[in-house]
N, C-alpha and C positions, 0 to 999 in steps of 0.2 A: 493543811497537809504539807510537810517539808520535803521539797523535791531534793532528789539527790543529784550531787554535782558531777557533771559530765567529765568521765577521762580524758576527754578531747580538749581542744584548745580553749583559752579564754574568751575567744569571739564566740564559740559555740555555746558556751554557758550564757554569754550575754543574750544569745539569740534565744536560749531558753528561758533566761528572765523574762524578755518580752513576751514570749508565747504564755507563760505561767501568768502575766500581768493581765493579758487579753482575754484570757477565759479558754486556754489550750487544754490538751490532754490531762495535765497534771494540775488543773486549776481548781479551787475549792468548788466551783460550781459543777465540776465534772465530778469530783471526788464524792460529792453529797448526793449524787445521782439527779441533782436540779437539770431540767433542761434548759437550754439556751433561749433567749429571747428571739421572737420571730424576725425582728429588726437585725440582729446579729447574724442570725442563719440567712437571711436574704443578701447580708452584705458579703457574708463568706461564699454564698452560692455565687454572687455576680462577679468576685475577684476570680473564683475558679473559671467561669466562663470565658472572662477576660484573658487570663493565662492560657488558658487551652486555644485561645484564638490567636495567639503570638504565632510569628513564625518559628519554625523549629530552631532556627538559629539564635533566636533572642537569650541572651544572658546578661544577668544583672544591669539591664539598663541599656545594653549595647546591642546594636542588632548585626548580624554576622558579616553583612556586606560593609558595615561601617566599623566593625572591630578589627582588633589586630589579625594580621595574615598568620603569624605565629604566636598561638596565645599561651604556650609553655615556653616561659623562658627561665633559663639557669643563669645566674649573675654571679661572677666571682668578685671575693674580697680578699684582702689582707687584714690582719689583726692591728688595726688603727683606728684611732678615734675619728678619722675622717671618712670612715666607711659608713657613717651614721645616716645619712640621707637614704641610702639604699636599705640599710636594715630597718630605719622607721617606716620605709615605705611599705615594706614586706609586713612588718609587725602591726601597722595601723590598719592594714587592708587597703592601702591605696593602690597597689597594682592591681589587687582583684577588682576595686572600683573601676579601673579602666580597662578590663576585660584581660588581665593578665593573671595567669598562675604562675607565681614566682617560686622559685627555689634559690636559697643563698649557699653558696658553696665557698666555703673559707679555706683558702689556699697556702701552702708553705711559703712561697717566694713568690718576689715579681716574674721571675723567668716562668715559672708555674703557670701565673696568671697570663702572660703573655701566650704560652704554648697552648693552653686550654681553650682560649680565645682563638689562636690562629687554626687550631684543628676542629673547631665548631663543637667543643664539648661544652664550652659556656658561649652563650649568644651575646652576652654584654658583660661588662667588667668594672669594677674601681681600678684605676689605673693612675700611676704617676705621669704628670706631664711632661712631655719628652718621650714617653716609652711609645706612643702611636707614631711619633715621627721618626725613631728608630727602627721602627718596623716597617713602616712605609718606605724608608730609605735602604732599609737592610743593613744598619750599621752595628757595630761592635757584636757581630756574631749572631744579630737578630735575623732570622728568616726573612725574606722580604715579602711582606704581606700588608696591603694598603689598609689603614685603618682610619676611622672619623672620630671627631670629636665635637658632639652637638651640644655639650653642656659641661660646664666646669661644676665640680662637688663642692669644694671649699677654697676659701683663701686663708692665707696665714697658718700660724698654729704647729709649726715644725721648730726644731731647736739644734743647735751644736752643743754637744755634751762634750767635756773634757775630764781627764779622771783627777782624782784627788791629789795627785803629786803635782799636777799642773795648778790646781787649785792653790795650793800651798806655796807655790814660786808666785801667786800673785798674777797669774796670764790671764788676761781678758780681751786682750786686741791681737790680731794676729802678728803686728809687728813686734810684739813682746815675745812672740813664738819663735820669730826667726832666728835669733842667735842660737837657741836651744837646738832648732832642725839644723842648722848649719854644722853645729858642733857634732850631733848625733851621725849626720850624713858621712862627716870626715871619719869618723871612729869606725864606719862600716855598719852602723846598726840605727839606720834612719828610724825616725819618729813613724807610726802608724796611724793611719785614720781610716775610718770605714764609712761607707755610705751603702745603700740598698740596691742600687741599679745602675750599672754605668752611663746610661743616657738619661736617668730620671732627675727629678728634682732635687733630691739629696745630694746627689753627686755634684750637681751644678752651684748649689749653695756651699758645699764644703770647698769645692774648686775655687769659686768666686771669694770667699772669705780667706783663704790661704793666701791666695794671688794678691789680695788687697795688702797683705804684709809682706809681700816681696816673695812668698814661697811657690815656687813651681810644685803641683801636686804631682807632676809625673816624673820630676827629676831631683826633688829635694826631700820627699817624703815617700813613704809607701801607702798607696791608696787600695784598699780591699774592698770587696763586697760581702757584706752579711745581710740576711733577712731581718727585717724588723724586730720579730718577737725574740731574736736570739742576740741583739745587741747588747743588753745588760749582761747577760750571762758570760759573753766573750770577753767585755770589759772586766767583769769581776775575776776572771782568770789571769787577766794582764795581757791580753792578746792586741789590744789597742790603747793609743793615748787619748783617743777623741772619735766621736762619731756624729753624723747628722742622720737625724731619723724624725718620724711623725710621734705624735703623742699617743699612747701614754708613757712611751720608752724612756723619754727625757726624764719625766717626773719620777719613773719608777727608779732610775738610777741614783736619783737623790733620795728617796724614800730609803733606799737600801745601803745609802752612805758611801757611794763607790764614786760619783762624780758630781758636776755642778753644770749649769747652763752658762756657757760664755756669752751666747748671743741667741735671741730667739730670731726666725727668719722674718717676722714682720717688721724687726727692727733692721734687718739686711735689706728689706724691698717691702715697703707697707703696701698692704693688699694685694700680696703677689699671688699668682695662679698656683694651685697646687694639685690635687687630685682630679681626674676628670672621669666622665663617664663614657667609656669607649666602646665601639663597635666594629666589626671589620666593614669594609667599603662594600663589600659584595653582601652582607647580611641588610645593611642599611639601605642600599638600593633596592632590594628586593621586598623589603617589608617597611615601606614608610608608615604605614599606620601602627605597626607595632612600635617603631622608634618614637612616633608622637606620644602614644599611649604610655611608654615608660616615662618619657619627658613630664607628662602631665602629673604622674605619681611623685616624680622626684620635686617639681617645684612645689607641690602641696607639702611633701615632706620638709623640704628645706625651709619651708615658711614656719613650720610648726617647730623645728628645732632652735630658729633663731628668735622664737619668743622664750626669753631666759627663764620664764617660769617653769619652762617644760624640761629644762636642762637636767635637771635632777632625775627625771624620769627616764631622759634618753640615756643618761650614764648608767642607770641600772640595767637597761635593755641590752645595751651595746657591752657591759662587761660581762654578759653572761658566757658561760663555756664555749658555746657554738660560733661566738663571735670574737670579742677580743681575750676573753677569759683572764680577768684582772679584776681586783677590788673596786667598786663604783667611785671610792673616794679618792683614788689615784686618777681616774679620768675627770671626774668633776671639777676639781680645783682650777686647773688649766682651761676647761671648758667654760667656766665662767670668768676666765681672765684674771685669776688669782695665782700669781707667780711666785713662788720661793725658789731662787736661784740656786740655793746649796752653797752660797759662800757668804751669806750675811745680808744679801739684796734681797728685798721683796717688794713688789708692786702689785696694784690692780691695773693691768695692762688695757686700754681701751681698744686695743688692736687684735683682740682675742680671735680665735678661730670663728670665721663667719661661713655661713651656708647659703644663704640668701642675700642678706642686705648688702648693699654698696654694689649692686651688679654682680655678685660672685658669680652666678650662673652663666654668665654671657660668655662665650668662648672667642675672645678677642683674637683677631688675626695677627696682631701686633705682638702678642705673648708668643705666638708661635714663630714668628720672625726672630723674637729675642732668642728663643732656644736653639734655632738653626746658627743664629750669630755665635752662641757659645761653642757649638759642635764645630764651627769653623774655627774658633778662637784656638780650641785645642787639639787641633788637627785631625778630626773625625771625618770631617769634609774637606773637600778642595775648594779652590779659587772658583770652579765651575758650579757651584750649589746653587739651584734653581729656589731662590727664596720664595719668590711670589708663587711660582708653579706648584710647590710642594706645599705651603701654607693654604692656599686656595682648595688645594685637595683635602688637607686634613681637618681644618677648622671650619665648622659649619654654622655660622650665626643665622644664615637664610633658614635652617630646620628650627633653631631655637626662636628666632622671631616669629614664625608661623604660630608657635605653640603658645608663646606669650600673649599674642594677640589674641587667640582663642579664649584666653584665660583672665585677660584684662591685665597682665603684667607688663610694665614698662620696660623697654629694652632700648639701649643705646642704639642711635641711628648711624653712627659711624662704627668702622671695624677696626680702626687702630689709634692710638694714642701714644706720646711720649711716656717715658718713665725715667726717674732718678733713683739710683740705688744709693745704699748707706756711705759709699765713698765719694760720693758727690758728682759722679760721672752720670751724664744723661744720655739715655737711648733714645735715637731717632729712628723710627722704623722704616722711614723712607730711604735710609742709608745704611742698611745693616751690616755691608761690608767693610765701610769706613769704621763703624763702631768696632767691630772684630779685630781691626789692625791698631786701634787706639790703645790698647792695653799692652803695657811694657812687659808683663809676664804672660806669655802665649806659647803656642806650639805650632804657629803659621808654618808651612813651607812653600 
C-alpha cells in the first residue's frame, strides 16, 4: 500500500516512514488484515508500559527537572550566511533534541534584532560582535541593557565591496583611495561608505580599512548605516561608493555586475570573530539550563556545517525565503571558499567562513577587549572605559567550557591572546589603552 505524503514537515514524513517500515497502521501487514506477531505485540506493550511509567515531565529523553527552564525559544536572525548554525540547529531538529521548541524569526535590521531581544520578544539572537557591548554600555543610541556572549557563531566570511567606478580606477588598497577621498571632500561631495550597525563588526572593519590608508571615516568620508539585505539595491542606485557586509551580499553585488571585492575580512584579520549568539544577561542568569541546551544544539549544528560535504545542503536550506531568500549558488561559492573578486582575481581561499573549526565557537575575552579599544579609538567611549569589568560581564567562556566539557569538545584554557591585523599592528590585550592610542588616525579626546 502506498502511503500518502504528510502535508507536515519532512521530519514528520521521516517518522511516518519509520512507522511504515516497522509495521504501523499503514504497514502491509495491517493493510492485508494479518495480525502482528506475539513478540511484536509484547514489545509494543512493554514500550507502552515504560512510557506510561515515565514522569509526566519527561520529553524526548530529557526530564523536566534537567530540561530547559524556558523550552519555547524565539531566536532572531538577519538574512546572512552566518546565521547558518542557528537555522541548521532548527532544521536538523537539534534544538528539539535538547528540549527546545525553537522559532526562527527573520528580522529587518540589526536595530530590530537588538530591540526585540531587549524587549524579550526574542529570547536569543544572531548578533554582530560588538552589539552586546554597545547595549551593555548604552553606546550610540542603544538602550542600556546588559547582554552576554557565551558562543561565537562564525569566523571570517565578510568583505568590503566597492562600486564598479572604483574598480575601473584600479582601487584595491585604502591608500589608493585617499587622493580620491580628499578631492571629493574638498569639492563638498565626500565619498559615501556603508556598514550595517554603528558598534558592529562591519563598522569596525570599514573603519579599520579606511584608516589604514590615512582616511578618517568620521571626517574624510560619509559613513552610513544600511541593513544587510538592502546593501546591493542601494549601491545599484548610486547611494554609496562601497560597503562592508556579510555574505551573500558581496557575492550578489558581483553577480549583478555593480561592484567588486576589494578585501575580504579574513584578509584583514585572519580568523577574526564575526557573529555571536547573544542573550540578555537577565535571561541567561535565570535560565542556565536553557542556555546550555541551546549551546549543545549549536555545537552539533556548527560541526555539521564545517564538514564541507554538507555545505551544498546548508546553502540550499538557508537560501529559502524564510531565511536569506537568495539563490543557493550565490551562497555556496564563498561558503566553499571559492572567491571571484569581480575584478579579474579569483582564488580558493583556505580562510573561508568557519562555524566550528579552529576554536570558532569560543568567546575569547581578548576579542571583547579589542572591540572596546576600537570604541575608544573612535571616540565612542572615554579614557575611563572599564575594559576588564565590561569584558568579564559580556564574554562568558565559563559557560562555553562547561558545555564543551559535557560534549567532549576541546576548549582553550586561556581567555586571551594577541592578534596581528593586515597592517602589521599587533594587538596586546594586556594594554588595550595603549593600543587605542597607537593609531595615527583616531578620534581620541
